C-alpha positions in Angstrom: -21.5 16.6 -15.3 -24.3 14.8 -13.3 -22.7 11.5 -13.5 -19.4 12.7 -12.6 -21.3 14.2 -9.3 -22.8 11.0 -8.5 -19.9 9.1 -8.8 -18.0 11.4 -6.3 -20.8 11.1 -4.1 -20.9 7.5 -4.2 -17.2 7.3 -3.3 -17.5 9.8 -0.4 -20.6 8.1 1.2 -18.5 4.7 0.5 -15.3 6.5 2.3 -17.1 7.9 5.0 -19.1 3.9 5.6 -15.2 2.5 5.4 -13.9 4.8 7.8 -17.0 5.3 10.8 -18.8 2.3 10.0 -18.7 1.2 13.7 -20.1 4.1 15.1 -22.8 4.6 12.0 -24.1 1.0 13.1 -23.8 1.6 16.6 -26.0 4.6 16.9 -29.3 3.6 16.0 -29.1 0.8 18.6 -27.9 3.8 21.3 -31.0 6.5 19.7 -33.6 4.0 19.3 -33.1 1.6 22.5 -31.5 4.0 25.0 -34.6 3.7 27.5 -34.6 0.1 27.3 -30.5 -0.4 27.6 -29.9 -1.0 31.6 -26.0 0.0 30.7 -25.9 2.2 27.7 -22.0 3.1 28.6 -21.3 -0.6 28.8 -23.1 -1.4 25.6 -21.6 1.4 23.8 -17.8 0.5 24.9 -18.3 -3.3 24.1 -20.2 -2.4 21.2 -17.1 -0.5 19.6 -14.4 -3.3 20.8 -16.3 -5.9 19.2 -16.6 -4.1 16.0 -13.0 -3.1 16.0 -12.1 -7.0 16.7 -14.4 -7.7 13.5 -12.3 -4.9 11.8 -9.1 -6.2 12.5 -10.0 -10.2 12.2 -12.5 -9.8 8.7 -9.9 -8.3 6.5 -6.9 -10.6 7.7 -9.3 -13.4 7.0 -10.1 -12.3 3.5 -6.6 -11.6 2.8 -5.1 -15.3 3.9 -7.5 -17.2 2.0 -7.4 -15.0 -0.9 -4.8 -15.2 -3.5 -3.1 -12.0 -4.8 -2.7 -11.5 -8.3 1.0 -11.8 -9.3 0.5 -8.9 -11.7 0.6 -5.6 -10.7 -2.0 -4.2 -13.0 -4.4 -6.6 -11.9 -3.7 -5.6 -7.8 -5.9 -2.7 -8.0 -8.9 -4.4 -9.3 -8.0 -7.3 -6.6 -7.8 -4.5 -3.8 -11.3 -2.7 -4.6 -13.0 -6.1 -4.6 -11.2 -7.0 -1.3 -12.3 -3.6 0.2 -16.2 -4.6 -1.2 -16.4 -8.0 0.1 -15.0 -7.3 3.7 -16.8 -4.1 4.1 -20.0 -6.2 3.4 -19.0 -8.6 5.7 -17.9 -6.3 8.5 -21.3 -4.8 8.2 -23.3 -8.1 8.5 -21.4 -9.3 11.2 -21.2 -5.9 13.1 -24.9 -5.7 13.0 -25.3 -9.1 14.5 -23.1 -8.6 17.2 -24.5 -5.2 18.0 -27.8 -6.9 17.8 -27.5 -9.9 20.4 -25.3 -7.8 23.0 -28.1 -4.9 23.0 -30.6 -7.7 23.9 -28.1 -8.7 26.3 -28.3 -5.0 28.0 -32.0 -4.9 27.5 -32.3 -7.2 30.6 -31.1 -5.8 34.0 -28.2 -8.1 34.7 -27.5 -6.6 38.5 -28.0 -9.1 41.3 -30.9 -9.3 43.7 -30.2 -9.4 47.1 -31.7 -12.4 49.0 -31.9 -10.6 52.0 -35.2 -8.8 52.7 -33.2 -6.1 55.1 -31.4 -3.8 53.1 -27.8 -3.8 54.2 -26.3 -0.6 55.4 -23.1 0.1 54.7 -20.4 3.0 54.1 -19.9 4.1 50.6 -16.7 4.9 49.4 -15.5 8.0 47.7 -15.6 6.7 44.1 -19.1 5.2 44.8 -20.4 8.3 46.1 -19.1 10.7 43.5 -19.1 8.1 40.6 -20.8 10.1 37.8 -18.7 12.9 38.3 -15.5 11.1 38.3 -16.5 9.3 35.3 -17.3 12.5 33.5 -14.0 13.7 33.8 -12.4 10.7 32.5 -15.3 11.0 29.2 -14.2 14.4 29.0 -10.4 13.7 29.2 -11.1 10.9 26.4 -12.9 13.2 24.2 -10.2 15.5 24.4 -7.5 12.6 23.6 -9.5 11.6 21.2 -9.8 14.6 18.8 -6.1 15.8 19.5 -4.7 12.6 18.5 -7.4 12.3 15.7 -6.0 16.2 14.8 -2.3 15.2 15.0 -2.6 11.9 13.1 -4.8 13.3 10.1 -2.0 16.4 10.1 0.8 13.4 10.0 -0.9 11.6 6.8 -1.1 14.8 5.2 2.1 15.7 5.2 3.3 12.1 3.9 3.5 11.6 0.1 3.9 7.8 -0.1 0.9 6.3 -2.3 -0.3 4.3 0.5 -0.6 7.1 3.0 -4.6 7.5 2.4 -5.2 3.9 4.1 -4.0 5.6 7.0 -6.9 7.8 7.2 -9.0 4.4 7.8 -7.1 3.5 10.9 -7.4 7.0 12.4 -10.6 6.4 14.8 -8.9 3.0 15.9 -5.6 4.9 17.0 -7.3 7.7 18.4 -9.4 5.6 20.6 -6.6 3.7 21.9 -4.5 7.0 22.3 -8.0 8.3 24.4 -7.6 5.3 26.9 -4.4 7.0 29.0 -6.4 10.3 28.8 -9.6 8.4 30.5 -7.1 7.0 33.0 -5.7 10.5 33.6 -9.3 12.2 33.9 -10.4 9.2 36.5 -7.6 9.9 38.3 -7.9 13.8 38.3 -11.6 13.6 39.2 -11.0 11.2 42.0 -8.6 13.6 43.2 -10.6 16.9 43.3 -13.7 14.8 44.7 -10.8 13.9 47.4 -9.6 17.5 48.0 -13.0 18.7 48.4 -13.5 16.9 51.3 -13.3 18.0 54.9 -11.6 15.1 56.3 -8.8 14.1 53.9 -7.1 10.9 54.8 -4.2 9.4 52.5 -5.4 6.1 51.5 -4.3 3.5 49.0 -6.8 4.9 46.3 -5.8 8.4 46.6 -2.1 7.3 46.4 -3.1 5.0 43.7 -4.8 8.1 41.8 -2.1 10.5 42.3 0.5 8.0 40.8 -1.3 7.5 38.0 -2.3 11.3 37.0 1.5 12.1 37.9 3.0 9.2 35.4 0.7 10.2 32.6 1.6 13.4 33.2 4.9 13.3 33.1 4.7 10.7 30.2 2.6 13.5 28.0 4.8 16.1 28.9 8.2 14.0 28.1 6.7 12.6 25.0 5.4 15.9 23.3 8.4 18.1 24.1 10.8 15.3 22.6 8.8 15.3 19.4 8.7 19.4 19.4 12.4 19.1 19.9 12.8 16.5 17.5 10.8 18.8 14.6 13.0 21.6 15.3 16.3 19.7 15.2 15.3 17.6 12.0 14.4 21.0 10.0 17.8 22.4 11.1 19.5 19.5 9.4 18.0 20.0 6.3 20.5 23.3 6.0 23.6 21.6 7.8 27.1 21.2 6.3 29.1 17.8 6.9 30.4 19.3 10.1 27.3 20.2 11.6 26.0 16.9 10.4 29.0 15.3 12.2 28.7 17.1 15.5 24.9 16.6 15.4 25.5 12.7 15.1 27.5 12.8 17.9 25.4 14.4 20.4 24.3 12.4 23.2 20.6 11.4 23.3 19.3 12.5 19.7 22.1 12.0 17.5 21.4 8.5 17.5 17.5 8.8 17.1 16.0 7.4 13.8 14.4 10.7 12.6 17.9 12.8 13.3 19.7 9.9 11.4 17.1 9.7 8.2 17.8 13.4 8.2 21.3 13.2 8.1 21.4 10.7 5.5 19.0 12.4 3.2 21.1 15.2 3.6 23.0 15.8 0.1 26.1 17.6 2.3 26.6 14.4 4.1 30.0 12.8 3.3 30.8 9.4 2.2 32.5 8.6 5.5 29.5 9.7 7.8 27.0 8.1 5.5 29.3 4.4 6.2 29.0 5.3 10.1 25.4 5.1 9.9 24.8 2.2 7.1 27.0 0.1 9.5 24.9 0.8 12.7 23.6 -2.6 13.5 19.6 -1.8 14.3 16.8 -3.7 13.0 14.6 -0.4 13.4 16.5 1.4 10.7 15.6 -0.6 8.4 12.0 -0.1 8.5 9.8 2.2 7.3 9.2 5.5 9.4 6.6 7.5 10.9 5.2 9.9 13.7 2.5 12.2 14.6 5.2 15.0 14.8 6.7 16.9 11.7 10.0 14.8 12.2 10.5 13.3 8.6 11.9 16.9 6.7 12.3 16.3 3.2 11.4 12.5 4.0 8.0 12.9 3.1 7.7 9.0 2.0 9.0 7.9 5.6 11.6 5.9 3.7 13.6 4.1 6.5 17.3 5.3 7.2 19.1 2.8 5.6 16.9 3.4 2.2 18.1 7.2 2.3 22.1 6.0 3.0 21.5 3.8 -0.2 20.1 6.4 -2.4 22.3 9.1 -1.3 25.0 10.1 -4.2 27.7 10.3 -1.8 27.7 6.6 -0.5 30.6 4.8 -0.2 30.6 1.7 -2.4 31.7 -0.2 0.7 28.8 1.4 2.3 26.6 0.2 -0.3 28.3 -3.4 -0.8 27.3 -3.8 3.1 23.7 -2.7 2.8 23.8 -5.4 -0.3 23.7 -8.0 2.2 20.9 -7.4 4.2 17.3 -9.3 3.3 15.0 -6.1 3.1 13.8 -5.6 -0.6 13.2 -2.1 -0.5 16.7 -1.2 0.8 18.0 -3.6 -1.7 16.0 -2.0 -4.3 17.9 1.3 -3.7 21.4 -0.4 -3.8 20.5 -1.7 -7.0 19.5 1.7 -8.3 22.6 3.5 -6.9 25.1 4.1 -10.0 28.1 3.7 -7.3 27.0 0.0 -6.6 29.4 -2.7 -8.2 28.4 -4.8 -11.5 29.5 -7.7 -9.7 26.5 -7.0 -6.8 24.3 -5.8 -9.6 24.4 -9.2 -11.1 23.9 -10.9 -7.9 21.1 -8.8 -7.0 19.5 -9.8 -10.4 19.2 -13.2 -9.4 16.7 -12.2 -6.5 13.6 -11.5 -8.9 11.8 -9.1 -6.6 10.1 -6.4 -8.4 11.2 -3.8 -6.0 15.4 -5.0 -6.9 14.0 -5.0 -10.6 12.9 -1.5 -10.9 16.2 -0.5 -9.0 18.1 -2.3 -11.8 15.8 -1.1 -14.4 16.6 2.9 -13.8 20.1 2.6 -12.8 22.6 3.2 -15.9 25.3 1.1 -14.7 23.3 -2.3 -15.0 24.9 -4.3 -17.4 22.8 -4.5 -21.2 21.9 -8.4 -20.9 20.3 -7.3 -17.6 18.4 -4.2 -18.9 17.4 -6.5 -21.7 15.7 -9.2 -19.6 14.0 -6.1 -17.7 12.5 -4.7 -20.8 10.9 -8.0 -21.4 9.4 -8.0 -18.3 5.1 -8.8 -17.4 5.1 -5.9 -15.1 4.7 -2.4 -17.1 6.2 -0.8 -13.7 9.5 -2.5 -14.5 9.4 -1.9 -18.5 8.8 1.7 -17.5 12.2 2.9 -16.0 13.7 0.3 -18.3 12.5 2.1 -21.5 14.0 5.4 -19.8 17.4 4.3 -19.2 19.8 5.5 -21.2 21.8 2.5 -21.3 19.2 0.2 -22.3 20.1 -1.5 -25.9 19.1 0.2 -28.9 16.8 -3.1 -30.1 15.0 -3.4 -26.6 14.2 0.1 -27.0 12.5 -0.5 -30.5 10.5 -3.1 -28.6 9.5 -0.6 -25.9 8.4 2.0 -28.1 5.6 -0.4 -29.6 4.6 -1.3 -25.9 1.0 -1.5 -25.4 1.4 0.7 -22.2 1.2 4.4 -22.9 3.5 5.6 -20.3 6.6 3.1 -21.1 6.3 4.6 -24.7 6.4 7.8 -23.2 9.3 6.7 -21.1 10.9 5.9 -24.5 10.0 9.0 -25.9 11.8 11.0 -23.0 15.2 8.4 -23.3 17.8 10.8 -24.3 19.5 8.3 -26.2 16.3 7.3 -28.2 17.4 7.7 -32.0 15.6 9.6 -34.6 13.9 6.5 -36.2 12.0 5.9 -32.9 11.2 9.4 -32.4 9.9 9.4 -35.6 7.5 6.6 -35.2 6.3 7.9 -31.7 5.5 11.0 -33.3 2.3 9.7 -34.3 1.5 7.7 -31.2 -2.0 7.9 -30.4 -1.6 9.1 -27.1 -1.0 12.9 -26.8 2.0 12.7 -24.0 4.0 10.1 -25.7 3.9 12.5 -28.7 4.4 15.7 -26.5 7.6 14.3 -24.9 9.0 13.8 -28.4 9.2 17.4 -28.9 11.6 17.9 -25.8 14.0 15.2 -26.9 17.3 16.1 -27.8 17.5 14.1 -30.5 14.2 15.1 -32.3 15.0 16.1 -35.8 13.6 19.0 -38.3 11.7 16.6 -40.3 9.8 15.0 -37.3 8.9 18.8 -36.0 7.6 19.8 -39.4 5.4 16.3 -39.6 4.3 17.3 -36.0 3.0 20.8 -37.4 0.1 19.0 -38.8 -0.8 16.9 -35.8 -4.5 16.9 -34.6 -3.7 18.6 -31.2 -3.6 22.4 -31.4 -1.3 22.5 -28.5 1.6 20.2 -30.2 1.3 21.9 -33.7 2.0 25.4 -31.8 4.8 23.7 -29.6 6.5 22.0 -33.1 5.9 25.2 -35.0 8.0 27.2 -32.1 10.8 24.2 -31.8 11.0 24.6 -35.4 11.9 28.2 -35.1 14.4 27.9 -32.1 15.9 25.1 -34.0 16.7 27.1 -37.1 17.5 30.2 -35.3 20.9 28.2 -33.9 
């Protein structure tokens, strides 16, 4: 218990440093050297920008010079090592950069007037109320940072993608970028408030500029928010539409061709093959790319799959539509085309020559894949390719026998789940050292009374009881 607690504590601290290391580094400088810094605000802004530059560049440099393992089973260990090394490099470079930046701003860099007689000049409105105007900008930027962070975290939490959690690492950076328009809006509003408070108000270029910036940002924010809320409502309504309603939505101006709307239509099981073909023929590269938004506009597409992937996955898609999508160069789309049972054998054979893991996964799970290709995939070096092949009912018996002795437990479990696994293989797997493999044997329709009787002597109490219950049900038929 203590070991697990310490491990979770260490993992939490590491995640905290990974996400907020920039601010963790800069805080000690601001707290300890605050009185010596001539421009603490400038130091903080430039320090954060320097750390973000390091954050973006170090990771890319490491990934550029490192060799990614070809075997997916080694990828996790490689990624863990890369994260630790890049984190150490970021902390060192960030500390050095902040140290020299702090030393720079501990010296007053303001120019000294050469004249012994002070020059009298009229101060502008901004110079007269600089602190108050800047404070408006900081408050607005803070509101924007918090709002953006909350919306980004909610969006990441809605996603079920296996890599969605990585998005948490970029929340501070994206929120900081989103806070910049809010800062400009706050500065403009602060300037207009001070101008309005004057007794003699004159329309000057700075006033016009401040009004234009604030109005443009307010209008853009309103349109962005209203569009996001409307699309969220529309996408959720599309999920329960019939084919005619889907057609009417597709023909709707402005939003009918929006990628989130198209994705929701393509993912609807009521969409006809004709409508899916129309969507599949749209020539737009953006429809082949993964989708993401801070608004809840994905509907049931929690993985953020591209529109064309949803078309390729839909069971109502025409073979002609799949043939058209099979000509693209996007491996994610091609993998879904390879996994669709309506794809022609000729196309499946052609796709098998690409030798990419995404296409291999699609071919391995497709029951229409030719047996010789399934045999080749069953002997793949990747366990994630062998796994769907072991589950595929079309996989030849000789390959299932080999997969039943696979060193990876979840591949053997897929064999035990395969509806075409014969009793001879199930008998062997009933004594498998992994509990989950033996458990799936119990639920296979080909399991025999002899196998169940043997499993009533299993070392696991749950397996024993389940085998006894299965025997009772079998004998009562």
